[in-house]
N, C-alpha and C positions, 0 to 999 in steps of 0.2 A: 422736135430734137428732147425736148424735156421728159413727152411723151414717152420715148423709144425708151429714155435713161428710168425711168421709174417701174416700167414693165422690167427692164431688165435688171433694175432693183429688187424687183417682188418676186422675181423669178428665183435670185440669189439665194433670197433668202429662204423660200421656200423649200430652196435646194439642200440647203444647210439645216435646216430643221427637219428635215427626212434624214440629214445622216445622221444626225442627232438622234435621232430616235434609233435608226437601225440598230447604231453604235449601242445604245442602252437595252436594247433589243437583247443583241447578239454576248453582253455583260451580262445578261440575268441569265439567259441559256447556258451559258459557261460557266458561273456561280452553279448554277442549280446540278448541272450536270456532274462538275468537281466535287459538291456535296454529296449526292447520292451513289457517288463511287465509293465512297468511303461511309456510307452508312447505311448498306444494303440492308434489309429485314428478309428475314426468310417466312415466306405464304406458302402456308398448308390448310389446303382447300379438299374437302371431302366432296366429292364428284358424286356419290351414290347418295346423299343427305340432299346436294342441291336438289338433285331430278327426282327424290322422291318430295320435296318441297315444292319445287314448281308444279309436279303431281297434281298435288295436290292446292294446290292454290287455283290449278282449272276445273281440276273437279266441284271446287266448291262456287265457284264463279259460275258455274253452267248448270248448274242444280235452283234448282228452284226454291224462292224464296224459304219458304215455308219450311223446307226438309236440313236448309240451310246446317241450323243449329244443329239436329242429329247427326249432321255429315260430320262436326265440328267437335263433339264429342267423342262420336268415332272412332277419329284421331286420336285425341287425348289419353284415350283407354288405350290404346294402341301400343302412343310412347312409355306409356306408363306399363304396360306389360314386357314392353321392351329394355327400361332401363332395369324392372325386376328380375328378369333372366339374364342381364348382365352381372347381376350383382350376385346373384348366386353363383352364379358360373367361374364369379373371377378366382376364385381357386383351382380352380382346375384349369391345365394347360391345353390351352386351343390353338394350336396352329388353321391361322389364317390366313389364305396366302392377299398378300396384298399387289396393286397395282400402283406404279410412279411416274406420274405421266409428266413431263417434261416437254415445253416448248425452243427451237432456235428456229426464227427470222436471221436470216442470213443477207447483210448489204455486199460492197465487192470489197472490202477488208474485214469481213466475219466479226465485226466489233464488239460482237455479243460472247465470244466466243470464253472471254476470263469470268462473264458471270454463270455461263454455263459449266465452264469445269468447278467450280464453287458449287452449284447444285447436285452436279454428278457427287463429288466429295461427300455434300452431306448425305446424298441416297446411301451411298456405300458403304455409309458410316454404321447405317440404323438396319440394310433390308437383309432378309433373312435370302437363303441359299432358293427358294420356292419360290419368291418374288419376280414379280416380270418390270421391265423399264420400259413405258411407253413415249418413245419421240415423236412431237407430230415436228415435222421441217420444212420449213421454206425457203429455198434460197436458188437462186440460179448460177450462182458458181465465184470467182471471182480470182481473188491473189491467191497462188501454189502456197504459201510458207503458212498463208493465216489459213487456208481449207486445210493444212495437212494438219497445223495442231487440233484445228476444231474434231477433226477427224480422230484424231489420239484421244478425244475424252472421252470417244462413245468407244475406243479402245480399249478403253480401263474400266469398262463395266465389262466387256469378256473376261478380262481378266481377272476380275473380282466373282467372275462364274452364276453373274445375271444374266436371264433370258432381257433380250434387247428386241425391241420391235419400234421398226420407223415406218411411219406410217404421212403418208405425201397427199394433200389436199392439191396442191397447183401445182407447185415444179420445183424438184429436185436437181440440177444439170449440172456438168460440171464438177465443180468442187462441193457442190452439193449431193448429187450425189456419189464420191468421194466418202462423205461423210456417212451417207445410208447405206452404206456397199457391207458396213461392219456390223449391219443389224445380224438378229438370226432369222428373222423374219420383214420383207420389205412389204408393205400393203400402198397399193397408189390408185388413188381414183380414178372411176372410166376417163377422162379426160386430161390427167396430172402428166407435163411433161418431165421425163426422163430422159439419162444418158448424157450424151454429148461429153463420152468418155476422148478430149482433145485438147491441145493446146493454142491459145492462141497470142500472139504480141502485135502491137503495131509501132514504128519512130515515125514521128513526122520528121522531117529534113530542112532545109531551110539555107544548105550549101548554099545552092546558085544565084540564091534570090541576096546573099551576105555579097555574092564577089559581084556581081552586078553592079551593085551600089560600093563596088572596092572595100571592104570590111573583111578584113581575116582575122580567124580564128585561132587560135593556138591550143594546142591537146597535147596538157603531156602526160605520160603516164610512165610507171615501173611495173611490170610484166608486158608482156608480149599481148595478151588479151584482157588486162585491165580494164577497155573499152575494148567493145567489136562495132555495132551501132553506135549515131552520134544523132543528134540533132545540129548541133552546128558546125561540125568539120566534115571533112571530103569521106564518106563511104568506101571504102575498099572491098573488091570481090570476097579476098581471105578474110576482114570479118563480117563479113554477109553468110559465106557458111559458116564460120563461127557460130555465129549467132542462129542457124537452122540447126545446126547438130547438137547447141545448148537445148534448142526444142526440143528436139527429138529424145532425144536424152529424157526431158523433164514429163514426155508423153511414154517415155519406154516406164520407166519409175509408176507412174498414173496406172498403165495398163497392168502392172505386176503386182500393185500393190489390191487392185480391182481382183486380177483373178487370184488375188492368197486368202481373198474373203467369197470369193464367188466361183469356186474353180471348173461349177456344171459351165461357165457361160462361154459361150466360144470368143474368145475376148479379142482376136484378133479382126474378126468380121465385125463385131460391134464397137471397138473400141476408133472409129472414123471420124469423131468428131455429130454424129448425127442425132438427132430424138427421139423419141418416141411418146405416144400418149401412152396411158395406163395398158390399157384392154392389149397394145401392143407389145409393151413392156413385158406382159408377160407372157406372151409364145415365145419372147426373144431370153427367156430367161433373165432378164434385166429386177423384175422381181418377183413375190411368192404369188399375190391373190390382188383380187381388185375388190375397194371397196373405200372408206371415206374413215379418217378418224373419228369421225361422231357415233358410225354406225359402232363402228370395233369396240370403242370406248361402253357405249348402252350394252353390247353383248357380256363385258367382262364385268360388270358392273354384277350382272347377273348371278354371275361363280365368283368374284371379289372385291376385297372393301378397294376401292380406287381415290389415288388422293394427287392431285395437283399441286405441282412443289414450282416454287416460283421464286426468284429473289427478287425485290423490287424495294424502292427510296422511301422512308415511312412516311407518313400523310401528317406530317407538321402541319403547325400555322401559319408558317415561317416560308412551307412550301408550297401551303395553297393559296395566299398572299401572290410569290411569284410568279404562280402561274395565270392566277387571277390578271396581275399586269401585263405578264406577257401576251395575255389574249387580249387586256385593253387596248394595250399599244401595237398589236397587231392588228386591231381592228381600226386603230386610230390612220393606219401607217394605209391601207385600204380605201380608207374614206379622202386623206390626204392626197392619193393620186390620184382619186375621182374629181377633185375639185380641183387639183393641177392639169388633169387632162383636158378637162369641162372650160377652166379660163383658156386655156391654150384652142381650142374649136372658137371659143367667141371672140379673142385677138384675130382668128383665120377667116 
């Protein structure tokens, strides 16, 4: 009996410690997230300079040791000549096309939309009419209203008169495609997942389970269709039909939105909820070309200055400490779970 009490006590202590650790992790994550939302800083990076730097590093590394100094010297002279030419041409009006690169990684709630909207605003404020905006998009879709708002941010670029290109390397389906279709040009990788122009909803119902256990649920509404299908109450055929009507209406609006932006598509044939891979999507006119975002940006670097634009939290000391603590606690949880599991096996 005493052995059993000791084991139970040990188990309870381990459980409490584990819950405390999880609580600390959640508190740190939430605090970091809150501070990030209020202190985002704009980061602009020249992808031309980044590529040139990597190219030079590779060339120096792969050059014979005796010839490296000569190569580095040549690079320095090249930089000096470049700065001198820039100074001499400072007073001259030279219109150099710029390409602004944004990233959107969508989840179910399109939670990146607020940050994305601010990035779009920043570009609209400074971009010239001849500039291009490239959006590297990845999303399998999600909530209708959330992705409707995200797509509206891309529409703002069109309204501002900027040429937009959406690059899809992995997936832009459902709400993700709703965003993509707003672009002047859609480029997709050969096996990127495209399409799924459809609407889906599912509602679990446990009314019969509750009824078997003599549990009543009262659902009171004001308005005939305030609730159509419910989780707990009894669903009616009328409510079910209304729910389906609402889905069909949402689908109709989705189709209308896509066809307005891509009138060359056979929307009725393609808005079946099916998906196509990149090369197939081109045949169906869901996209305009096949290729990866990296290849396209390298191509544009030969013709324009390409800049990556993103809002991100500042790299403050407190944030670094918070991330380090979070990582440490995460490792401790993994180790703790391993020890608990090992102890459990030993007892068995």
